[in-house]
MARPADREN-379353 format. One record per residue: residue in three letters; x, y, z of N, C-alpha, C, O, CB in turn. Coordinates in steps of 0.001 Angstrom, whole numbers, plus 524288, in hexadecimal, padded with zeros to 5 digits. Last residue first. Glycine has a CB too. Layout:
N
ALAXYZXYZXYZXYZXYZ;...
end
This chain:
151
GLY6352D9328E57CB5631ED936F057E9062FDE935B4583AD62D09938D9585F562D839383157AE9;THR635F39264D57AED636F092AE7577A96333A92F385796762EB992F73577BE63636929A2571AF;SER633F291F95583596388B91EBC58026639C99236057CA763E5E9244B57B83637D3919F057CE2;LEU630EA91F405905362FBC921FD58B7963489921A558813638C69233B589B362E1B927CD58C73;VAL62CC6915DD598E963155917C65962062F7991A475910962CD4917CE58DDE63557913465950F;TYR6280B914785A54D6268A9159159FEC62B45917F759D4D62D8491BB959F4B621A09194759F98;GLY6267690BE65AFF6629AD90F5A5ACED6279590FE25A7666259890C225A52362F3E90D6E5ACDB;ARG62334909595BD35621C3909465B7BD6254790D0D5B4E1626EC910FE5B71861BED90AAC5B6F4;ASP62934909925C5EA624FA905C15C5C562336905065C01C621E9900B55BE7262054907835C94B;ALA6372E90B775C530631D090CD15C3CC62E069083F5C47762F6B903B65C3B26319F90EBC5BE37;ILE6418B909A05C66C63E8A90A9B5CB33638B590B685CA25635A490BF65CDCE640B690F5C5CDFD;SER64563907ED5BC8064700904515C09F643EA905115C5B0643B1901815C8E964CC6904FB5C1B5;LEU6423A9101C5B66E63F3E90B435B60B640B6907615BA5163DA2903EC5BB9D64010908CB5B0B7;SER64A1B917525B95F64488918505BA5764164913435BA5F63E499124C5BDEA6425491C085B636;VAL6535F912E45B5CF652AE913C25BB6764CE99149F5BCB764B11912D15C0C6655F5918755BD37;ASN650EB9124C5AAD16529890DC35ADE76519990E895B3B364F3D90B315B63A6585D90CAE5AD01;ALA64E7A91C705A72964A74918595A77064C0E913D25AAF2648C9911B85ADC8649419164E5A200;ASN650A39281C5A8D0653B1923955AA7364FE791F095AB6764E5B91DF55AFD365703924D45AF80;GLN6492B92F9A5A73B64BBD92D635A2A664F029289C5A3F06500C925655A08464F20931715A019;GLU63CDF9309D5AD726428A92FDD5AE08644CB92D745A91F642A1929B35A70A643C792C625B2CD;VAL632DD933EE5B549634929345F5AFDA63A83934625B00F63CE2937C05B28A6324E9397A5AD0A;ILE62B0092DAF5BE426304692F885BD286312792F875B7486304A92B995B4A66346A92C1A5BFF4;LEU6221B92E165C7B66226192E2C5C20A62790930B75C0B8628719354B5C1E561D989312D5BF7E;MET61E4D9270B5D3046221592A445D0396216E929B25CA606205C925775C85B627A2928D65D1CE;ALA61856926AC5DF876182A925505D9F961BC49290D5D71261C3C92DA05D8786126F925955D7C0;VAL61D51923275EB8661C92927945E80161C909258E5E2636204B9230B5E0AE620EB92BD05E8CF;GLY61FB691B395F29961A4791C1F5F11E6193C920B95ED91614B6922165ECAB6173791CCA5F5C8;ALA6298F918475F478626D991AAD5F8EA6214491C435F77961E6C91E635FAB8629E591F775FADD;GLU62D0B9157F5EACA62BAB9113B5EE63628E99133E5F34362637910465F5EB6309090E335EFF6;HIS62F7391F9F5E72462B1E91CA35E4CF62956918455E877624A6917715E92962CC591A525DF7B;VAL63811921B55ED64633739251A5EDAB62EB7922405EB7E62A7A922745EDC06345F92A465EAA4;GLN63EEC919DB5E9F763D3D91A175EF716384091D4E5F007634A891BC75F2D66419591C6A5F2DE;LYS6405091CE05DF6463DEF917D25E0A963BEF917C05E647637AA915C65E744641E39135F5DFD5;ILE645669265E5E0E46405A926415DE2963D7B9212D5DF6C638C6921345E06864121926D05D827;ILE64E82922905E57564AFA925D75E88764590925F05E60C6419E925A15E8C664D2792B715E905;GLU652B291D4D5DCF5651BA91A735E1D864DD891D745E53364A4F91B275E782656E59198E5E4E4;PHE653D79258E5D61A64FD5921AC5D4FA64EDC91E0B5D99A64A9391BEA5DA196516091E805D03A;SER65C0492AEE5DAFB656F692D825DA26652A6929875D93D64E5892A085DB5365744931475D582;ARG66418923795DA5B6620C925005DF7C65CB39279B5DEF7659389269F5E222665E2928B55E241;GLU665989234C5CF5D6644391E865D23E661CC91FDB5D78365DD191D945D8F56692991B1A5D30B;VAL6686B92DA35CDBF663CA92B885CB2A661EA926B85CE2065D46926245CF3F664F592A2C5C55C;LEU671AF92E295D32D66D389311E5D52A6682392F565D2AB6640592F7F5D52466E01936EE5D438;ILE67802928125CCD86772A926655D24267280929375D4A966FAA926F55D7D267C16927635D58D;PRO677E592E125C3496758B928DB5C3A46747E927075C93B67070924A55CA3A67906924FA5C0FE;ALA6744393B7E5C58767850937845C501675D0932285C5C1671F6931B75C89967CD59386A5C906;LEU669F1942135BEBE66C3193FCC5C3766707893BD95C21D670459393C5BE15667EC93D2D5C6BE;GLY66487945F75B63D66902948DF5B81F66BA19469D5BCF366F37949065BF0F6676A94E3C5B93B;MET658D393FD85B95C65B78943625B5C165FE89465B5B87665F19948EB5BC736578B9473E5B369;SER652CD939755BF5A65860938365BF0865B7793C115BBB06603B93B985BB3D65910932C85BCE0;PRO6486493CCE5BEC164B2293D485C3BC650F893C095C379653D793D715C710648A1939C95C7A1;GLU640EF9406C5B6796468993F915B5BD649A0940065BADC64D1F9434D5BB42648A7943755B1C6;ASP6372D944225BE4E638ED944CA5B8EC63EDA944825B8C064180948055BAB2636F694A075B69D;MET62D8993E855C5F96331D93FC05C593634AB93FE75BFD76339A93C415BCE46367C93BB05C89B;LEU6232C93F945CE9D624B093FCC5C92462A659416F5C8E562BEF9454A5CB5362123943A45C5FB;LEU61CC3938825D7ED6217393BA05D6FF622E993B285D140623C7936DC5CF466260E939D65DA94;LEU611A4937D05DF45613B3936F95D9FE6184193AB25D93C617B293F6F5D9D260F63937D65D5B1;LYS610CA93AB55E92360EB89358A5E7F8610AD933E15E2966114B92F3E5E177608A0935805E832;PRO61A43942535F04B61750940E45EB986152E93B525EBBB61772937CA5EE1561AB8941895E6DB;LYS61D8C94A105F81E61AE6945225F957617B1943265F4B3612F7942635F5256175A945D45FE1F;ALA623E7952395F62C61E57953125F50E61B0F94E3A5F6456164F94E485F58961D9B9549F5EF55;MET62DB394E5E5F76962B979516A5FBC2625C59528C5FAFF62304953B45FEC462E9F9568D5FC59;LEU6302F94A525EDBD62E59946B35F1CE62C0E9498D5F684628CF9475E5F950632D3943345F395;ALA633E3953495E8B462F10950CB5E6DE62CD394D2C5EB106281594CFF5EBD56301594DB45E1C9;ARG63D17954E25EE81638F8958E45EE6C633C59568D5ECB362FB4957B55EEFD63A8095D6E5EAC3;GLY642B594BDB5EBE36411194CCA5F14163CA9950BA5F191638F0950065F487645A094EA35F47C;MET6447394DC55E1466416F949315E2E263F5F949E85E86F63AD9948B55E98C644CB944345E288;ALA64A6A957035E2196458E956F65DF0B6421A952535E08E63D5B952E85E110646C9956C55D926;VAL652DE953735E81364F77957935EA2164A3F9578B5E74464620957FE5E9B46521B95CFE5E99E;MET6572C94C305E11A6554694A765E6346518B94E7C5E88764D8094D115EAB6659DF9497B5E9F1;GLN65A2E952E75D91B6563F94EE65D804653EB94CEA5DD2264F3294C0E5DD77658A694A535D4DD;GLN6620C958575DE5165D4D95B265DCC9658E09575B5DB8A654599586C5DCC165E6395EAA5D80B;GLU669539505E5DEF56670B952705E3C766211955785E29F65E4C955335E59866AF8955F35E6A3;GLY66BC794F355D4686697D94ADA5D74F666E394CA15DC4D662BE94AAA5DDBE66D9C946D65D88D;GLY67014959375D23766B6C957525CF7E668B6952E85D261663EB952D45D2C566CDA955875CA17;SER673A995FC85DE50674DA95CEF5D98066FBE95B1A5D70166B9795B695D9696788B958315DA9E;LEU66F3A96C695E30F66FE6966C05E3696716C9646E5DE2B67095966D25DA1566AE79642F5E564;THR66C7F976A15E2866721B975805E2ED6733D96FA95E331677C896E1E5E3846745F9782B5E7B6;GLY661CB977A05E2C06647C978AC5DDD566A49977845DDF566CC89776E5D9DA663B597E325DC57;ALA65F2F9764C5ED3A65E33972085E98C66130972C55E46E662EB96EF65E20D6585D971995E86D;LEU667BF979E25F7446646897BA95F304663EE977545EEEB667D5974FE5ED5B66699980BF5F089;GLN6676A9729A6034866A28974375FE846663E975F95FA67661F1973D95FA0D66D9296FB85FC5F;SER6628796E3B60B8866348973EE60BB2665F69760D606D1666B097AC66064C666779756761077;ARG662969637B6095065D9396634609E365E0C96C24609F165A5496ED76088765AF49647660ED0;ARG66A5A95C3A607FE66A7A960DF6049F665AC9645D60556664D2967E56023066AE595F395FEEE;GLU667E79542460EAD66CF5956C360F4A66D1A95BFB60C6066FA895FAE60E166715E9533760D55;TYR65E749515A60A4165E909534D60FA16639B956566108F6639695A88612E865E1094EBE61399;LEU661AD94DBE600AD65E7E9527D600E665E4E954BA6066865E069597A6071B658F89515D5FEFA;LEU666B594472602C9669E2948F06014D666C494E07601A4668F895227602C466C04948365FBC6;PRO65E9B93D216042C6617793F35608B7664B49440E6077D6655B9476E60ADA6650093B0C60AE6;PHE6541093A895FEF06585693DC55FCF165B569402F6018065AAF944D26029A65639942195F93E;LEU64D709346C604E764E7F932E55FF796535C935A75FD5B6565F933655FA5E649C1934235FBFF;GLU64DBA93A4260E0B64F38934BE60E3F6507E932BF608C36542E92FBE6080E64ACD9316E610B9;TYR649ED943C160AC164F6D9437960C5C6514693DD360CE0655E993CBC60C36650399465A6118C;VAL63F89940CB60900642C49429A6049E6488A942356060664BB394082602D26415D9484B6031D;ARG63CAA93E296135463C2193A5560F1763F9A93BD560A7B64250938836084D6365C939E860D50;GLU63E44947A361888641689430E619F36413D93EF3615AE6453593C806148363F7F940B661F19;PHE6367E94DC7613F263BFF94F146131C63F7694A6C61459643339495D6118463D97953CA61676;ASP62DBF9485F617DB62E7994903612326343194A2A610F363676947DC60D6462AEF94D7161013;GLU62F08949826229D62F5994448620546302F9448961A6C632FE9414F6183962A639412F6218E;ARG62D1A95409623D96325E95218624EE6332094CB6622806375894B7C6208D6335F951DF62ADD;THR62512957BC618E0625ED9564E61E5462B909548E61F0962E66953B661B3F62218951F262010;GLY621BB9627A6106F6243295D73611936251395C9A6175F625BC9604F61A5C6295295D0860EBD;GLY61C2B96B4960D78621BC96BBF60E9262484966B460FE56294C966B36106F6227996F60612DD;ASN611E59686860B01612F196B6960FC4618B096B5A61154619F396B5D615F860FAF9695061435;GLN612389647F6012761152960BE605656129F9635060AA861443960A960E52614AF95BB260493;LEU6156996BCD5FA5160FC596AC45FA7160E4D966B35FE8A609B0965955FF5260DEB968F55F51A;TYR6206796B1A5FC8E61D6F96FF05FD546178D96EF15FDCD61503971076015161E78973B05F8D5;ALA627959638D5FAE9623869626D5FECE61FE09670B5FFAD61C98966E56033162604960E2603F4;GLY62E5E968165F41162BA2963585F27362723962065F60C6234E95FA35F46562F5F95ED05F23A;MET6326296FE55FA5162EF0971595F5F662BE496C9C5F3FA6276096D165F26663224973C85F178;GLU638DA96A06600CC6343396C81603096305A96E1A5FEC562B9D96DB75FF80635C09714A6064B;LEU640B0967B95F9A663D759637F5FBB26386C965B35FE0963439963785FD526407F960505FFD3;ASN644BE971D85F8536428E96F0B5F3D663F0A96A9D5F5A363AD9969CE5F36B646EE96CE85F057;GLU64863973A46027D64421976DD600726419C9745C5FBAD63CDC974B05FB036462297C4F5FF0F;LEU6508296C1B602E164C1796BD3606776477196EF0604636430696D0C6048464DAB96DD760BE0;VAL65730970325FB2A654F296AF95FA876501396A7D5FDFB64BFF968AB5FC326590C966A75FBEF;THR6544697DF45F96465726979815FB8D65470974655FA3E64FFA974525F874657BC97A0C60179;MET6533B9857C5ED7765137983B95F2826545697EFF5F451656C697C545F12564B4D982625F226;PRO65638987B55E3836582C98B265E7A765627989BA5ED1B6574098C765F0E7656B2990B65E66F;ALA6511897F2E5DDD5656C897F695DE71658A0983155E2CC65C4D981B85E59465933981155D960;TYR647D6977775DED86483297CF65E03E64DE897DDE5E1BC64F5F97D655E64A6444697E7C5E4DD;LEU647F196EB25D3DF648DA96FFD5D95A648A5975DE5DA0E64936978D95D65264E2896DCF5DB40;ARG6456A969305CA64642D696E035CC0E6434596F035D1E663F5F9700B5D48563D2E96DDC5CA8A;LEU6476A95F9A5C4BE6476595FE25CA72644AA964AC5CCAD641D6964355D08964CD795FC65CC61;ASN645FE95D3F5BA81649CF961575BBB1649F2962BC5C17E64C56966A15C2FD6489B966315B885;GLU63E439556B5BB4F643529544C5B8E96476D958575BA6E64BE5956F15BB86642C8954165B2FE;PRO63776955A75C7DA63823956E25C24A63DAD955D55C06A6414F9556A5C389636BE95C8D5C143;VAL630B794E395CF3E6363F94F905CF1863761950A35C9596382A94D005C64D639E794B075D174;ILE6244A9508D5D50C6278D94FCE5D06D62D3B9513D5D19D62E5E954E55D4876257A953195CBD5;ALA6189B94B175DAB261D6294E3C5DB03620C494CF75D64D62032948DA5D3E06206A94D325E03C;MET60BBE949FA5DF8060F3B9498C5DB02613FE94D0E5DBEC613719517B5DDB860C5894B135D5D4;GLY603DB94B065E704607B1946DF5E77660B519461E5E2E260DC2942005E268605079420F5E861;ARG5FD309534A5E7E85FAD094E2F5E6F25FEC1949BE5E6E85FD3E9452E5E6C85F7F094E455E1D8;LYS6040A95B785E88C600D195A3E5ED245FE54954E25ECAA5FD769523C5F0955FC9195E605EDE1;ILE6079695B395DE3360B29959FE5E27D6081E958835E75C60974954BB5EA0360EC995EA45E3A4;ARG5FE8995E605D8F2600CC9593D5D7E36047B957975DC426047C9530D5DDD8603B5959455D2A9;HIS5FD759687A5DCF15F9569649A5DDD15FB7D95F165DD0C5FA6295B915E0225F4AC965945DA18;SER6067D96D305D923605CC96CA75DED36018A968AB5E01A601FB965CC5E3EF6046D971FC5E14A;THR6047196CF85CE60608CC969FF5D0826080B969275D659608E0964D55D84A60E0196CCC5CF72;THR5F6A896BE95CB745FB6D96ED15CC895FF9E96B325CEBE5FE7B966F35D0B25FA54973515D05B;ARG5F10C963B45C1705F14A965B25C6CD5F67B9688B5C7A05FA3D967A45C4C45F0A79612A5CAD6;GLY5F13C95EEB5B7EC5EF439643F5B8265EF3F966985BDA15ED9496B0C5BE565E9E1964655B5FE;ARG5EF75952845BD785F0B39559B5B8CE5EE4595B055B9685E9D595B945BB2C5EEAC952DC5B3B5;VAL5EC9294C545C57E5EF84951065C6E05F148954205C2105F43C957E45C2875F43E94F8A5CA23;ASP5E249945365C9845E4AE9470F5C4AB5E76494C395C5E05E4CF950135C7265E082947B65C02A;GLU5E3C093C815D4025E24C941BE5D24A5E5289431E5CD4A5E9E09424C5CCD95E37B945CA5D68C;GLY5E791932FF5D7845E21E9334F5D5F25E05E9389E5D4085DBD5939345D28A5DED1931C35DA51;CYS5F21D9350F5D9005EEDA933875DD795E916934675DC3D5E61E9364E5DF825F06C936A25E26C;LEU5F19693B425CDC15F53193AAE5D2205F1D0939BE5D6E75EEFD93D395D8A55F8DD93FA35D2D2;PRO5EFA5939F55C0195EDB59396F5C5775F221938AB5C9685F5DF935CE5C8745E9E9934DD5C5D2;MET5F073942D25B63B5F38693EF05B8EB5F18B93E815BE855F1BE942555C16C5F969940565B8C2;
end
């Protein structure tokens, strides 16, 4: 799979991240005993910890994360954890963001807000590949969509 002209198949995760790929996995995989701020810092680890502007960008998209920056990630609600996972991925300054089921387990109002943010991130120039069962909301913001009917 080429990423910015380079075949990144078989490359390490850290190499892919350095090249501009980030992921928000289905199960979020937050560092539960760490704070929101520490989780965001982990997303920027390969980018020298992130700049003030990087944090400001994430906090602008997710103002609640600023308020909760000292709270342990494992104590957040599902929607708040989704925000941390997305924010952590964005701290890596991705060119390509992979998202697996970003609406899973979220209340309908949070699904709508999540997809508004996804659209904003895409409009800011980040390519996105989203796997999502909620076809209606996904296709409403997609440049292209592929629907698998069985499997």
